[in-house]
Backbone atoms as SQL, in Angstrom:
CREATE TABLE atoms (id INTEGER PRIMARY KEY, chain TEXT, resi INTEGER, resn TEXT, atom TEXT, x REAL, y REAL, z REAL);
INSERT INTO atoms VALUES
  (1, 'A', 1, 'MET', 'N', -27.108, 40.486, -1.076),
  (2, 'A', 1, 'MET', 'CA', -27.579, 39.527, -2.048),
  (3, 'A', 1, 'MET', 'C', -26.499, 39.142, -3.038),
  (4, 'A', 2, 'GLU', 'N', -25.570, 40.082, -3.246),
  (5, 'A', 2, 'GLU', 'CA', -24.549, 39.834, -4.235),
  (6, 'A', 2, 'GLU', 'C', -23.621, 38.693, -3.789),
  (7, 'A', 3, 'GLY', 'N', -23.339, 38.571, -2.491),
  (8, 'A', 3, 'GLY', 'CA', -22.489, 37.507, -1.964),
  (9, 'A', 3, 'GLY', 'C', -23.127, 36.144, -2.131),
  (10, 'A', 4, 'THR', 'N', -24.459, 36.071, -2.026),
  (11, 'A', 4, 'THR', 'CA', -25.166, 34.801, -2.189),
  (12, 'A', 4, 'THR', 'C', -25.081, 34.309, -3.621),
  (13, 'A', 5, 'ALA', 'N', -25.210, 35.208, -4.571),
  (14, 'A', 5, 'ALA', 'CA', -25.138, 34.813, -5.979),
  (15, 'A', 5, 'ALA', 'C', -23.736, 34.338, -6.327),
  (16, 'A', 6, 'ASN', 'N', -22.733, 34.986, -5.747),
  (17, 'A', 6, 'ASN', 'CA', -21.358, 34.591, -6.019),
  (18, 'A', 6, 'ASN', 'C', -21.070, 33.197, -5.464),
  (19, 'A', 7, 'SER', 'N', -21.546, 32.902, -4.237),
  (20, 'A', 7, 'SER', 'CA', -21.311, 31.582, -3.650),
  (21, 'A', 7, 'SER', 'C', -22.111, 30.510, -4.384),
  (22, 'A', 8, 'MET', 'N', -23.288, 30.881, -4.908),
  (23, 'A', 8, 'MET', 'CA', -24.068, 29.918, -5.689),
  (24, 'A', 8, 'MET', 'C', -23.339, 29.554, -6.973),
  (25, 'A', 9, 'SER', 'N', -22.673, 30.531, -7.604),
  (26, 'A', 9, 'SER', 'CA', -21.932, 30.225, -8.826),
  (27, 'A', 9, 'SER', 'C', -20.724, 29.339, -8.513),
  (28, 'A', 10, 'GLU', 'N', -20.134, 29.494, -7.315),
  (29, 'A', 10, 'GLU', 'CA', -19.027, 28.623, -6.930),
  (30, 'A', 10, 'GLU', 'C', -19.518, 27.198, -6.715),
  (31, 'A', 11, 'TYR', 'N', -20.677, 27.059, -6.064),
  (32, 'A', 11, 'TYR', 'CA', -21.259, 25.727, -5.889),
  (33, 'A', 11, 'TYR', 'C', -21.629, 25.115, -7.235),
  (34, 'A', 12, 'LEU', 'N', -22.131, 25.942, -8.132),
  (35, 'A', 12, 'LEU', 'CA', -22.507, 25.453, -9.456),
  (36, 'A', 12, 'LEU', 'C', -21.281, 24.972, -10.227),
  (37, 'A', 13, 'SER', 'N', -20.172, 25.694, -10.119),
  (38, 'A', 13, 'SER', 'CA', -18.959, 25.260, -10.824),
  (39, 'A', 13, 'SER', 'C', -18.431, 23.949, -10.243),
  (40, 'A', 14, 'VAL', 'N', -18.527, 23.757, -8.933),
  (41, 'A', 14, 'VAL', 'CA', -18.118, 22.491, -8.322),
  (42, 'A', 14, 'VAL', 'C', -19.049, 21.370, -8.781),
  (43, 'A', 15, 'LEU', 'N', -20.343, 21.633, -8.829),
  (44, 'A', 15, 'LEU', 'CA', -21.309, 20.638, -9.281),
  (45, 'A', 15, 'LEU', 'C', -21.067, 20.256, -10.737),
  (46, 'A', 16, 'ILE', 'N', -20.773, 21.244, -11.571),
  (47, 'A', 16, 'ILE', 'CA', -20.470, 20.960, -12.986),
  (48, 'A', 16, 'ILE', 'C', -19.196, 20.124, -13.081),
  (49, 'A', 17, 'PHE', 'N', -18.201, 20.455, -12.287),
  (50, 'A', 17, 'PHE', 'CA', -16.945, 19.692, -12.277),
  (51, 'A', 17, 'PHE', 'C', -17.193, 18.239, -11.889),
  (52, 'A', 18, 'ILE', 'N', -18.038, 18.005, -10.884),
  (53, 'A', 18, 'ILE', 'CA', -18.357, 16.634, -10.456),
  (54, 'A', 18, 'ILE', 'C', -19.077, 15.890, -11.574),
  (55, 'A', 19, 'PHE', 'N', -20.059, 16.519, -12.194),
  (56, 'A', 19, 'PHE', 'CA', -20.797, 15.860, -13.276),
  (57, 'A', 19, 'PHE', 'C', -19.903, 15.558, -14.475),
  (58, 'A', 20, 'VAL', 'N', -19.013, 16.476, -14.810),
  (59, 'A', 20, 'VAL', 'CA', -18.093, 16.233, -15.928),
  (60, 'A', 20, 'VAL', 'C', -17.137, 15.089, -15.583),
  (61, 'A', 21, 'GLY', 'N', -16.665, 15.042, -14.369),
  (62, 'A', 21, 'GLY', 'CA', -15.777, 13.956, -13.949),
  (63, 'A', 21, 'GLY', 'C', -16.468, 12.604, -14.000),
  (64, 'A', 22, 'ILE', 'N', -17.649, 12.515, -13.421),
  (65, 'A', 22, 'ILE', 'CA', -18.405, 11.254, -13.440),
  (66, 'A', 22, 'ILE', 'C', -18.788, 10.892, -14.864),
  (67, 'A', 23, 'GLY', 'N', -19.200, 11.878, -15.653),
  (68, 'A', 23, 'GLY', 'CA', -19.580, 11.622, -17.039),
  (69, 'A', 23, 'GLY', 'C', -18.422, 11.117, -17.882),
  (70, 'A', 24, 'SER', 'N', -17.219, 11.676, -17.671),
  (71, 'A', 24, 'SER', 'CA', -16.068, 11.209, -18.457),
  (72, 'A', 24, 'SER', 'C', -15.699, 9.781, -18.101),
  (73, 'A', 25, 'VAL', 'N', -15.824, 9.409, -16.826),
  (74, 'A', 25, 'VAL', 'CA', -15.548, 8.025, -16.427),
  (75, 'A', 25, 'VAL', 'C', -16.577, 7.084, -17.034),
  (76, 'A', 26, 'LEU', 'N', -17.850, 7.452, -16.938),
  (77, 'A', 26, 'LEU', 'CA', -18.896, 6.595, -17.505),
  (78, 'A', 26, 'LEU', 'C', -18.776, 6.497, -19.025),
  (79, 'A', 27, 'PHE', 'N', -18.425, 7.600, -19.677),
  (80, 'A', 27, 'PHE', 'CA', -18.238, 7.564, -21.129),
  (81, 'A', 27, 'PHE', 'C', -17.077, 6.659, -21.506),
  (82, 'A', 28, 'THR', 'N', -15.989, 6.706, -20.740),
  (83, 'A', 28, 'THR', 'CA', -14.840, 5.836, -21.011),
  (84, 'A', 28, 'THR', 'C', -15.221, 4.366, -20.845),
  (85, 'A', 29, 'PHE', 'N', -15.969, 4.031, -19.793),
  (86, 'A', 29, 'PHE', 'CA', -16.434, 2.652, -19.619),
  (87, 'A', 29, 'PHE', 'C', -17.312, 2.220, -20.785),
  (88, 'A', 30, 'PHE', 'N', -18.226, 3.075, -21.187),
  (89, 'A', 30, 'PHE', 'CA', -19.127, 2.745, -22.294),
  (90, 'A', 30, 'PHE', 'C', -18.346, 2.558, -23.587),
  (91, 'A', 31, 'LEU', 'N', -17.415, 3.455, -23.863),
  (92, 'A', 31, 'LEU', 'CA', -16.626, 3.369, -25.084),
  (93, 'A', 31, 'LEU', 'C', -15.752, 2.112, -25.099),
  (94, 'A', 32, 'SER', 'N', -15.153, 1.776, -23.983),
  (95, 'A', 32, 'SER', 'CA', -14.324, 0.573, -23.947),
  (96, 'A', 32, 'SER', 'C', -15.168, -0.685, -24.116),
  (97, 'A', 33, 'ARG', 'N', -16.393, -0.676, -23.630),
  (98, 'A', 33, 'ARG', 'CA', -17.278, -1.825, -23.821),
  (99, 'A', 33, 'ARG', 'C', -17.683, -1.970, -25.287),
  (100, 'A', 34, 'LEU', 'N', -17.812, -0.857, -25.990),
  (101, 'A', 34, 'LEU', 'CA', -18.173, -0.908, -27.405),
  (102, 'A', 34, 'LEU', 'C', -17.047, -1.437, -28.292),
  (103, 'A', 35, 'ILE', 'N', -15.809, -1.038, -28.006),
  (104, 'A', 35, 'ILE', 'CA', -14.730, -1.363, -28.934),
  (105, 'A', 35, 'ILE', 'C', -13.891, -2.570, -28.525),
  (106, 'A', 36, 'ARG', 'N', -14.101, -3.142, -27.345),
  (107, 'A', 36, 'ARG', 'CA', -13.283, -4.284, -26.938),
  (108, 'A', 36, 'ARG', 'C', -13.738, -5.557, -27.633),
  (109, 'A', 37, 'PRO', 'N', -12.799, -6.475, -27.875),
  (110, 'A', 37, 'PRO', 'CA', -13.209, -7.770, -28.424),
  (111, 'A', 37, 'PRO', 'C', -13.865, -8.619, -27.331),
  (112, 'A', 38, 'HIS', 'N', -14.810, -9.436, -27.728),
  (113, 'A', 38, 'HIS', 'CA', -15.521, -10.271, -26.758),
  (114, 'A', 38, 'HIS', 'C', -15.658, -11.677, -27.337),
  (115, 'A', 39, 'ASN', 'N', -14.724, -12.557, -26.994),
  (116, 'A', 39, 'ASN', 'CA', -14.839, -13.955, -27.397),
  (117, 'A', 39, 'ASN', 'C', -14.389, -14.846, -26.245),
  (118, 'A', 40, 'PRO', 'N', -15.289, -15.129, -25.318),
  (119, 'A', 40, 'PRO', 'CA', -14.915, -15.957, -24.169),
  (120, 'A', 40, 'PRO', 'C', -14.712, -17.422, -24.574),
  (121, 'A', 41, 'TYR', 'N', -13.729, -18.056, -23.967),
  (122, 'A', 41, 'TYR', 'CA', -13.534, -19.492, -24.117),
  (123, 'A', 41, 'TYR', 'C', -12.923, -20.023, -22.829),
  (124, 'A', 42, 'LYS', 'N', -12.881, -21.343, -22.695),
  (125, 'A', 42, 'LYS', 'CA', -12.539, -21.962, -21.416),
  (126, 'A', 42, 'LYS', 'C', -11.145, -21.587, -20.929),
  (127, 'A', 43, 'GLU', 'N', -10.169, -21.533, -21.820),
  (128, 'A', 43, 'GLU', 'CA', -8.800, -21.249, -21.398),
  (129, 'A', 43, 'GLU', 'C', -8.642, -19.833, -20.848),
  (130, 'A', 44, 'LYS', 'N', -9.528, -18.943, -21.234),
  (131, 'A', 44, 'LYS', 'CA', -9.441, -17.578, -20.718),
  (132, 'A', 44, 'LYS', 'C', -9.850, -17.491, -19.249),
  (133, 'A', 45, 'SER', 'N', -10.637, -18.422, -18.791),
  (134, 'A', 45, 'SER', 'CA', -11.160, -18.322, -17.429),
  (135, 'A', 45, 'SER', 'C', -10.330, -19.097, -16.405),
  (136, 'A', 46, 'ILE', 'N', -9.229, -19.748, -16.817),
  (137, 'A', 46, 'ILE', 'CA', -8.396, -20.441, -15.835),
  (138, 'A', 46, 'ILE', 'C', -7.423, -19.450, -15.213),
  (139, 'A', 47, 'PRO', 'N', -6.938, -19.732, -14.006),
  (140, 'A', 47, 'PRO', 'CA', -5.976, -18.831, -13.384),
  (141, 'A', 47, 'PRO', 'C', -4.685, -18.761, -14.191),
  (142, 'A', 48, 'TYR', 'N', -4.129, -17.589, -14.280),
  (143, 'A', 48, 'TYR', 'CA', -2.914, -17.371, -15.058),
  (144, 'A', 48, 'TYR', 'C', -1.688, -17.662, -14.205),
  (145, 'A', 49, 'GLU', 'N', -0.841, -18.573, -14.662),
  (146, 'A', 49, 'GLU', 'CA', 0.407, -18.873, -13.978),
  (147, 'A', 49, 'GLU', 'C', 1.536, -18.897, -14.990),
  (148, 'A', 50, 'CYS', 'N', 1.973, -17.772, -15.431),
  (149, 'A', 50, 'CYS', 'CA', 3.104, -17.648, -16.350),
  (150, 'A', 50, 'CYS', 'C', 2.910, -18.500, -17.598),
  (151, 'A', 51, 'ALA', 'N', 1.735, -18.477, -18.157),
  (152, 'A', 51, 'ALA', 'CA', 1.391, -19.186, -19.390),
  (153, 'A', 51, 'ALA', 'C', 1.444, -20.697, -19.241),
  (154, 'A', 52, 'GLU', 'N', 1.459, -21.175, -18.019),
  (155, 'A', 52, 'GLU', 'CA', 1.453, -22.617, -17.764),
  (156, 'A', 52, 'GLU', 'C', 0.095, -23.015, -17.213),
  (157, 'A', 53, 'LEU', 'N', -0.280, -24.250, -17.482),
  (158, 'A', 53, 'LEU', 'CA', -1.529, -24.755, -16.914),
  (159, 'A', 53, 'LEU', 'C', -1.355, -24.938, -15.414),
  (160, 'A', 54, 'PRO', 'N', -2.338, -24.551, -14.630),
  (161, 'A', 54, 'PRO', 'CA', -2.227, -24.712, -13.180),
  (162, 'A', 54, 'PRO', 'C', -2.186, -26.191, -12.795),
  (163, 'A', 55, 'ILE', 'N', -1.378, -26.494, -11.803),
  (164, 'A', 55, 'ILE', 'CA', -1.237, -27.872, -11.328),
  (165, 'A', 55, 'ILE', 'C', -1.750, -27.918, -9.897),
  (166, 'A', 56, 'GLY', 'N', -2.642, -28.828, -9.620),
  (167, 'A', 56, 'GLY', 'CA', -3.136, -29.012, -8.265),
  (168, 'A', 56, 'GLY', 'C', -4.189, -27.997, -7.872),
  (169, 'A', 57, 'ASP', 'N', -4.529, -28.050, -6.603),
  (170, 'A', 57, 'ASP', 'CA', -5.557, -27.177, -6.051),
  (171, 'A', 57, 'ASP', 'C', -4.933, -25.852, -5.632),
  (172, 'A', 58, 'SER', 'N', -5.662, -24.774, -5.798),
  (173, 'A', 58, 'SER', 'CA', -5.133, -23.469, -5.407),
  (174, 'A', 58, 'SER', 'C', -5.305, -23.212, -3.917),
  (175, 'A', 59, 'TRP', 'N', -6.059, -24.036, -3.226),
  (176, 'A', 59, 'TRP', 'CA', -6.263, -23.878, -1.787),
  (177, 'A', 59, 'TRP', 'C', -5.317, -24.826, -1.058),
  (178, 'A', 60, 'PHE', 'N', -4.147, -24.331, -0.688),
  (179, 'A', 60, 'PHE', 'CA', -3.206, -25.133, 0.070),
  (180, 'A', 60, 'PHE', 'C', -2.742, -24.315, 1.262),
  (181, 'A', 61, 'LYS', 'N', -2.233, -25.010, 2.265),
  (182, 'A', 61, 'LYS', 'CA', -1.778, -24.313, 3.462),
  (183, 'A', 61, 'LYS', 'C', -0.445, -23.635, 3.184),
  (184, 'A', 62, 'PHE', 'N', -0.369, -22.394, 3.538),
  (185, 'A', 62, 'PHE', 'CA', 0.832, -21.603, 3.354),
  (186, 'A', 62, 'PHE', 'C', 1.412, -21.331, 4.728),
  (187, 'A', 63, 'ASN', 'N', 2.701, -21.542, 4.864),
  (188, 'A', 63, 'ASN', 'CA', 3.342, -21.349, 6.156),
  (189, 'A', 63, 'ASN', 'C', 3.329, -19.864, 6.527),
  (190, 'A', 64, 'ASN', 'N', 2.819, -19.559, 7.697),
  (191, 'A', 64, 'ASN', 'CA', 2.731, -18.163, 8.149),
  (192, 'A', 64, 'ASN', 'C', 4.097, -17.560, 8.418),
  (193, 'A', 65, 'ARG', 'N', 5.098, -18.404, 8.576),
  (194, 'A', 65, 'ARG', 'CA', 6.440, -17.901, 8.872),
  (195, 'A', 65, 'ARG', 'C', 6.942, -16.979, 7.757),
  (196, 'A', 66, 'PHE', 'N', 6.627, -17.294, 6.517),
  (197, 'A', 66, 'PHE', 'CA', 7.072, -16.453, 5.412),
  (198, 'A', 66, 'PHE', 'C', 6.412, -15.072, 5.477),
  (199, 'A', 67, 'TYR', 'N', 5.142, -15.059, 5.838),
  (200, 'A', 67, 'TYR', 'CA', 4.423, -13.790, 5.974),
  (201, 'A', 67, 'TYR', 'C', 5.021, -12.957, 7.105),
  (202, 'A', 68, 'ILE', 'N', 5.276, -13.579, 8.240),
  (203, 'A', 68, 'ILE', 'CA', 5.816, -12.861, 9.391),
  (204, 'A', 68, 'ILE', 'C', 7.222, -12.355, 9.085),
  (205, 'A', 69, 'PHE', 'N', 8.016, -13.180, 8.388),
  (206, 'A', 69, 'PHE', 'CA', 9.368, -12.769, 8.016),
  (207, 'A', 69, 'PHE', 'C', 9.323, -11.540, 7.110),
  (208, 'A', 70, 'ALA', 'N', 8.441, -11.563, 6.112),
  (209, 'A', 70, 'ALA', 'CA', 8.318, -10.426, 5.197),
  (210, 'A', 70, 'ALA', 'C', 7.788, -9.198, 5.926),
  (211, 'A', 71, 'LEU', 'N', 6.849, -9.397, 6.830),
  (212, 'A', 71, 'LEU', 'CA', 6.309, -8.277, 7.592),
  (213, 'A', 71, 'LEU', 'C', 7.379, -7.648, 8.477),
  (214, 'A', 72, 'MET', 'N', 8.217, -8.475, 9.081),
  (215, 'A', 72, 'MET', 'CA', 9.299, -7.934, 9.908),
  (216, 'A', 72, 'MET', 'C', 10.314, -7.182, 9.050),
  (217, 'A', 73, 'PHE', 'N', 10.578, -7.693, 7.851),
  (218, 'A', 73, 'PHE', 'CA', 11.477, -6.975, 6.953),
  (219, 'A', 73, 'PHE', 'C', 10.931, -5.590, 6.635),
  (220, 'A', 74, 'VAL', 'N', 9.651, -5.510, 6.325),
  (221, 'A', 74, 'VAL', 'CA', 9.047, -4.221, 5.996),
  (222, 'A', 74, 'VAL', 'C', 9.083, -3.287, 7.202),
  (223, 'A', 75, 'ILE', 'N', 8.791, -3.809, 8.372),
  (224, 'A', 75, 'ILE', 'CA', 8.791, -2.976, 9.580),
  (225, 'A', 75, 'ILE', 'C', 10.180, -2.395, 9.829),
  (226, 'A', 76, 'PHE', 'N', 11.208, -3.248, 9.787),
  (227, 'A', 76, 'PHE', 'CA', 12.553, -2.754, 10.065),
  (228, 'A', 76, 'PHE', 'C', 13.073, -1.879, 8.930),
  (229, 'A', 77, 'ASP', 'N', 12.626, -2.130, 7.718),
  (230, 'A', 77, 'ASP', 'CA', 13.014, -1.279, 6.600),
  (231, 'A', 77, 'ASP', 'C', 12.436, 0.120, 6.771),
  (232, 'A', 78, 'VAL', 'N', 11.202, 0.225, 7.192),
  (233, 'A', 78, 'VAL', 'CA', 10.572, 1.528, 7.421),
  (234, 'A', 78, 'VAL', 'C', 11.238, 2.229, 8.596),
  (235, 'A', 79, 'GLU', 'N', 11.612, 1.481, 9.609),
  (236, 'A', 79, 'GLU', 'CA', 12.262, 2.102, 10.762),
  (237, 'A', 79, 'GLU', 'C', 13.627, 2.668, 10.384),
  (238, 'A', 80, 'VAL', 'N', 14.339, 2.004, 9.485),
  (239, 'A', 80, 'VAL', 'CA', 15.621, 2.539, 9.025),
  (240, 'A', 80, 'VAL', 'C', 15.407, 3.838, 8.265),
  (241, 'A', 81, 'VAL', 'N', 14.294, 3.941, 7.551),
  (242, 'A', 81, 'VAL', 'CA', 13.986, 5.188, 6.848),
  (243, 'A', 81, 'VAL', 'C', 13.796, 6.322, 7.852),
  (244, 'A', 82, 'PHE', 'N', 13.277, 6.024, 9.035),
  (245, 'A', 82, 'PHE', 'CA', 13.141, 7.055, 10.064),
  (246, 'A', 82, 'PHE', 'C', 14.494, 7.470, 10.636),
  (247, 'A', 83, 'LEU', 'N', 15.493, 6.598, 10.553),
  (248, 'A', 83, 'LEU', 'CA', 16.801, 6.922, 11.102),
  (249, 'A', 83, 'LEU', 'C', 17.574, 7.929, 10.241),
  (250, 'A', 84, 'PHE', 'N', 17.352, 7.925, 8.938),
  (251, 'A', 84, 'PHE', 'CA', 18.110, 8.803, 8.051),
  (252, 'A', 84, 'PHE', 'C', 17.869, 10.290, 8.325),
  (253, 'A', 85, 'PRO', 'N', 16.618, 10.771, 8.402),
  (254, 'A', 85, 'PRO', 'CA', 16.437, 12.207, 8.696),
  (255, 'A', 85, 'PRO', 'C', 16.989, 12.592, 10.068),
  (256, 'A', 86, 'TRP', 'N', 16.871, 11.669, 11.022),
  (257, 'A', 86, 'TRP', 'CA', 17.407, 11.948, 12.352),
  (258, 'A', 86, 'TRP', 'C', 18.925, 12.085, 12.290),
  (259, 'A', 87, 'ALA', 'N', 19.586, 11.212, 11.524),
  (260, 'A', 87, 'ALA', 'CA', 21.042, 11.264, 11.429),
  (261, 'A', 87, 'ALA', 'C', 21.507, 12.538, 10.720),
  (262, 'A', 88, 'VAL', 'N', 20.737, 12.983, 9.737),
  (263, 'A', 88, 'VAL', 'CA', 21.117, 14.200, 9.012),
  (264, 'A', 88, 'VAL', 'C', 21.002, 15.424, 9.925),
  (265, 'A', 89, 'ALA', 'N', 19.956, 15.473, 10.733),
  (266, 'A', 89, 'ALA', 'CA', 19.716, 16.645, 11.586),
  (267, 'A', 89, 'ALA', 'C', 20.229, 16.439, 13.009),
  (268, 'A', 90, 'PHE', 'N', 21.069, 15.439, 13.232),
  (269, 'A', 90, 'PHE', 'CA', 21.513, 15.111, 14.586),
  (270, 'A', 90, 'PHE', 'C', 22.224, 16.279, 15.274),
  (271, 'A', 91, 'GLY', 'N', 23.047, 17.018, 14.551),
  (272, 'A', 91, 'GLY', 'CA', 23.786, 18.130, 15.148),
  (273, 'A', 91, 'GLY', 'C', 22.893, 19.228, 15.678),
  (274, 'A', 92, 'GLU', 'N', 21.745, 19.422, 15.083),
  (275, 'A', 92, 'GLU', 'CA', 20.831, 20.492, 15.498),
  (276, 'A', 92, 'GLU', 'C', 19.839, 20.035, 16.567),
  (277, 'A', 93, 'LEU', 'N', 19.670, 18.728, 16.737),
  (278, 'A', 93, 'LEU', 'CA', 18.626, 18.226, 17.626),
  (279, 'A', 93, 'LEU', 'C', 19.038, 18.176, 19.091),
  (280, 'A', 94, 'GLY', 'N', 20.265, 17.842, 19.367),
  (281, 'A', 94, 'GLY', 'CA', 20.740, 17.863, 20.743),
  (282, 'A', 94, 'GLY', 'C', 20.592, 16.545, 21.468),
  (283, 'A', 95, 'LEU', 'N', 20.810, 16.613, 22.787),
  (284, 'A', 95, 'LEU', 'CA', 20.846, 15.422, 23.636),
  (285, 'A', 95, 'LEU', 'C', 19.474, 14.754, 23.766),
  (286, 'A', 96, 'PHE', 'N', 18.417, 15.549, 23.798),
  (287, 'A', 96, 'PHE', 'CA', 17.072, 14.981, 23.945),
  (288, 'A', 96, 'PHE', 'C', 16.730, 14.044, 22.788),
  (289, 'A', 97, 'ALA', 'N', 17.081, 14.445, 21.572),
  (290, 'A', 97, 'ALA', 'CA', 16.814, 13.600, 20.404),
  (291, 'A', 97, 'ALA', 'C', 17.673, 12.341, 20.440),
  (292, 'A', 98, 'LEU', 'N', 18.891, 12.454, 20.970),
  (293, 'A', 98, 'LEU', 'CA', 19.749, 11.276, 21.097),
  (294, 'A', 98, 'LEU', 'C', 19.136, 10.257, 22.048),
  (295, 'A', 99, 'VAL', 'N', 18.629, 10.725, 23.172),
  (296, 'A', 99, 'VAL', 'CA', 17.996, 9.823, 24.145),
  (297, 'A', 99, 'VAL', 'C', 16.745, 9.196, 23.540),
  (298, 'A', 100, 'GLU', 'N', 15.950, 9.984, 22.831),
  (299, 'A', 100, 'GLU', 'CA', 14.757, 9.435, 22.173),
  (300, 'A', 100, 'GLU', 'C', 15.122, 8.362, 21.166),
  (301, 'A', 101, 'MET', 'N', 16.180, 8.578, 20.390),
  (302, 'A', 101, 'MET', 'CA', 16.572, 7.604, 19.382),
  (303, 'A', 101, 'MET', 'C', 17.133, 6.345, 20.031),
  (304, 'A', 102, 'ILE', 'N', 17.840, 6.484, 21.134),
  (305, 'A', 102, 'ILE', 'CA', 18.330, 5.295, 21.843),
  (306, 'A', 102, 'ILE', 'C', 17.160, 4.471, 22.343),
  (307, 'A', 103, 'ILE', 'N', 16.143, 5.116, 22.883),
  (308, 'A', 103, 'ILE', 'CA', 14.944, 4.397, 23.330),
  (309, 'A', 103, 'ILE', 'C', 14.255, 3.728, 22.143),
  (310, 'A', 104, 'PHE', 'N', 14.168, 4.423, 21.030),
  (311, 'A', 104, 'PHE', 'CA', 13.549, 3.879, 19.818),
  (312, 'A', 104, 'PHE', 'C', 14.292, 2.643, 19.333),
  (313, 'A', 105, 'ILE', 'N', 15.621, 2.710, 19.295),
  (314, 'A', 105, 'ILE', 'CA', 16.417, 1.569, 18.834),
  (315, 'A', 105, 'ILE', 'C', 16.336, 0.422, 19.827),
  (316, 'A', 106, 'LEU', 'N', 16.271, 0.718, 21.114),
  (317, 'A', 106, 'LEU', 'CA', 16.096, -0.346, 22.107),
  (318, 'A', 106, 'LEU', 'C', 14.763, -1.059, 21.930),
  (319, 'A', 107, 'ILE', 'N', 13.717, -0.318, 21.626),
  (320, 'A', 107, 'ILE', 'CA', 12.420, -0.942, 21.361),
  (321, 'A', 107, 'ILE', 'C', 12.503, -1.832, 20.129),
  (322, 'A', 108, 'LEU', 'N', 13.209, -1.373, 19.096),
  (323, 'A', 108, 'LEU', 'CA', 13.392, -2.200, 17.898),
  (324, 'A', 108, 'LEU', 'C', 14.162, -3.474, 18.217),
  (325, 'A', 109, 'PHE', 'N', 15.231, -3.358, 19.003),
  (326, 'A', 109, 'PHE', 'CA', 15.992, -4.543, 19.372),
  (327, 'A', 109, 'PHE', 'C', 15.170, -5.500, 20.225),
  (328, 'A', 110, 'PHE', 'N', 14.322, -4.950, 21.096),
  (329, 'A', 110, 'PHE', 'CA', 13.441, -5.804, 21.892),
  (330, 'A', 110, 'PHE', 'C', 12.483, -6.574, 20.978),
  (331, 'A', 111, 'GLY', 'N', 11.922, -5.890, 19.967),
  (332, 'A', 111, 'GLY', 'CA', 11.034, -6.566, 19.016),
  (333, 'A', 111, 'GLY', 'C', 11.762, -7.626, 18.213),
  (334, 'A', 112, 'LEU', 'N', 12.993, -7.339, 17.802),
  (335, 'A', 112, 'LEU', 'CA', 13.781, -8.319, 17.063),
  (336, 'A', 112, 'LEU', 'C', 14.122, -9.516, 17.941),
  (337, 'A', 113, 'PHE', 'N', 14.500, -9.264, 19.183),
  (338, 'A', 113, 'PHE', 'CA', 14.794, -10.351, 20.116),
  (339, 'A', 113, 'PHE', 'C', 13.554, -11.202, 20.371),
  (340, 'A', 114, 'TYR', 'N', 12.406, -10.562, 20.523),
  (341, 'A', 114, 'TYR', 'CA', 11.152, -11.286, 20.734),
  (342, 'A', 114, 'TYR', 'C', 10.825, -12.179, 19.540),
  (343, 'A', 115, 'ALA', 'N', 10.973, -11.646, 18.342),
  (344, 'A', 115, 'ALA', 'CA', 10.697, -12.437, 17.147),
  (345, 'A', 115, 'ALA', 'C', 11.687, -13.578, 17.008),
  (346, 'A', 116, 'TRP', 'N', 12.944, -13.323, 17.357),
  (347, 'A', 116, 'TRP', 'CA', 13.952, -14.380, 17.291),
  (348, 'A', 116, 'TRP', 'C', 13.639, -15.495, 18.278),
  (349, 'A', 117, 'ARG', 'N', 13.236, -15.134, 19.513),
  (350, 'A', 117, 'ARG', 'CA', 12.886, -16.145, 20.529),
  (351, 'A', 117, 'ARG', 'C', 11.642, -16.938, 20.155),
  (352, 'A', 118, 'LYS', 'N', 10.713, -16.307, 19.454),
  (353, 'A', 118, 'LYS', 'CA', 9.491, -16.995, 19.017),
  (354, 'A', 118, 'LYS', 'C', 9.734, -17.873, 17.791),
  (355, 'A', 119, 'GLY', 'N', 10.899, -17.760, 17.160),
  (356, 'A', 119, 'GLY', 'CA', 11.216, -18.567, 15.990),
  (357, 'A', 119, 'GLY', 'C', 10.706, -17.996, 14.682),
  (358, 'A', 120, 'ALA', 'N', 10.381, -16.720, 14.672),
  (359, 'A', 120, 'ALA', 'CA', 9.848, -16.111, 13.456),
  (360, 'A', 120, 'ALA', 'C', 10.921, -15.873, 12.405),
  (361, 'A', 121, 'LEU', 'N', 12.185, -15.914, 12.793),
  (362, 'A', 121, 'LEU', 'CA', 13.263, -15.643, 11.860),
  (363, 'A', 121, 'LEU', 'C', 13.867, -16.912, 11.257),
  (364, 'A', 122, 'LYS', 'N', 13.343, -18.059, 11.605),
  (365, 'A', 122, 'LYS', 'CA', 13.827, -19.305, 10.996),
  (366, 'A', 122, 'LYS', 'C', 13.193, -19.469, 9.628),
  (367, 'A', 123, 'TRP', 'N', 13.999, -19.690, 8.639),
  (368, 'A', 123, 'TRP', 'CA', 13.506, -19.783, 7.260),
  (369, 'A', 123, 'TRP', 'C', 13.164, -21.228, 6.891),
  (370, 'A', 124, 'VAL', 'N', 13.556, -22.185, 7.675),
  (371, 'A', 124, 'VAL', 'CA', 13.343, -23.600, 7.334),
  (372, 'A', 124, 'VAL', 'C', 11.925, -24.015, 7.646);
């Protein structure tokens, strides 16, 4: 019976921790609602563009090429991050790791060649 009481006190401490956590968040929301200023006006509800009035419609066609270019940059940037630990530990890894890295770099070059052939790297 003693083990059951001990585990119940552990559950109770977790439950108290959850209630205190939720209560502190709710108290912070309530307190911020009490002390914040509240004076809505029309200029507050317009989209913010560096303190300038917005010009034109916000729904315009955006060229997907910029998105794909940025996505490829992020992909290749992350892949270079994978190369650094491999290069540091290259002496201890041996021939198998060298072959794996050559295959990895070939796959990257294939992806770069594919994107280049599809025209994803043209900035114009």
